[in-house]
C-alpha positions as CSV (number, residue, x, y, z in Angstrom):
1,X,0.0,0.0,0.0
2,X,1.0,3.6,-0.5
3,X,3.0,4.5,2.6
4,X,2.1,8.3,2.3
5,X,-1.6,7.5,2.0
6,X,-1.5,5.4,5.2
7,X,0.4,8.1,7.2
8,X,-2.1,10.6,5.9
9,X,-5.1,8.5,7.0
10,X,-3.5,7.8,10.5
11,X,-2.7,11.4,11.0
12,X,-6.2,12.6,10.0
13,X,-8.3,9.9,11.8
14,X,-6.0,9.5,14.9
15,X,-6.5,5.7,14.5
16,X,-4.2,3.2,16.1
17,X,-5.8,0.4,14.1
18,X,-3.9,-1.8,11.6
19,X,-4.8,-0.4,8.2
20,X,-5.6,-2.7,5.2
21,X,-6.8,-2.1,1.7
22,X,-10.3,-3.2,2.7
23,X,-10.4,-1.0,5.8
24,X,-13.5,1.4,5.5
25,X,-12.7,5.0,6.6
26,X,-16.4,5.7,7.1
27,X,-17.4,2.4,8.8
28,X,-14.3,1.0,10.5
29,X,-12.6,4.2,11.3
30,X,-15.9,6.2,12.1
31,X,-15.2,9.1,9.9
32,X,-18.4,11.2,9.3
33,X,-19.9,14.7,9.1
34,X,-17.6,17.6,9.1
35,X,-14.6,15.5,10.0
36,X,-15.1,13.5,6.8
37,X,-15.5,16.7,4.7
38,X,-12.3,18.0,6.0
39,X,-10.6,14.7,5.4
40,X,-11.8,14.4,1.8
41,X,-10.8,18.0,1.1
42,X,-7.3,17.4,2.6
43,X,-7.0,14.0,0.7
44,X,-7.9,15.8,-2.6
45,X,-5.3,18.6,-2.0
46,X,-2.6,16.4,-0.7
47,X,-2.8,13.7,-3.3
48,X,-4.0,16.0,-6.2
49,X,-7.2,14.1,-6.9
50,X,-10.2,15.6,-8.7
51,X,-13.3,14.8,-6.6
52,X,-15.8,16.1,-9.0
53,X,-17.6,12.7,-9.3
54,X,-17.4,12.0,-5.6
55,X,-20.8,11.8,-4.0
56,X,-20.2,12.7,-0.5
57,X,-23.5,11.8,0.9
58,X,-23.3,8.3,-0.6
59,X,-20.4,7.6,1.8
60,X,-20.8,9.9,4.7
61,X,-23.7,11.0,6.9
62,X,-24.3,14.2,8.9
63,X,-22.4,15.1,12.1
64,X,-24.0,12.9,14.7
65,X,-22.7,14.3,17.9
66,X,-24.5,17.6,17.7
67,X,-27.8,16.8,16.1
68,X,-30.1,14.1,17.7
69,X,-32.2,13.8,14.5
70,X,-29.0,13.1,12.5
71,X,-28.0,10.5,15.1
72,X,-31.4,8.7,14.8
73,X,-31.1,8.8,11.0
74,X,-27.7,7.4,11.1
75,X,-28.7,4.6,13.3
76,X,-31.7,3.8,10.9
77,X,-29.8,4.5,7.6
78,X,-26.1,4.0,8.5
79,X,-25.7,0.7,6.9
80,X,-27.1,2.2,3.6
81,X,-23.9,4.2,3.2
82,X,-21.5,2.9,0.7
83,X,-18.1,1.7,2.0
84,X,-15.3,3.9,1.3
85,X,-12.1,1.7,1.5
86,X,-8.4,2.6,1.6
87,X,-8.1,0.7,-1.7
88,X,-10.5,3.2,-3.3
89,X,-8.6,6.1,-1.9
90,X,-5.4,4.6,-3.2
91,X,-6.7,4.0,-6.8
92,X,-8.0,7.5,-7.0
93,X,-4.6,8.8,-5.8
94,X,-3.0,7.0,-8.7
95,X,-5.5,8.0,-11.4
96,X,-5.8,11.6,-10.0
97,X,-9.6,11.4,-10.4
98,X,-12.5,9.8,-8.5
99,X,-14.3,7.4,-10.8
100,X,-17.7,8.3,-12.2
């Protein structure tokens, strides 16, 4: 795996978990809401990836800690979010564009 990407993920998520290509940054690392938005913006800038085709709401929910309605919606719909794996981030960092 791309060492710089792994370092980036560990730095931005503060995780101590072992990262694998199948690790899901949204489900396994708990990235969501504003933190997820900041993560993806930093990812795009750091790795020069065009995220025009990236559908944020398909992968991430709203900030759960502040809004009780968002928390309930997450609990009911959380499993409907698409997984966003490290492998997907790696592929886009190589191609420099998020796939359509």
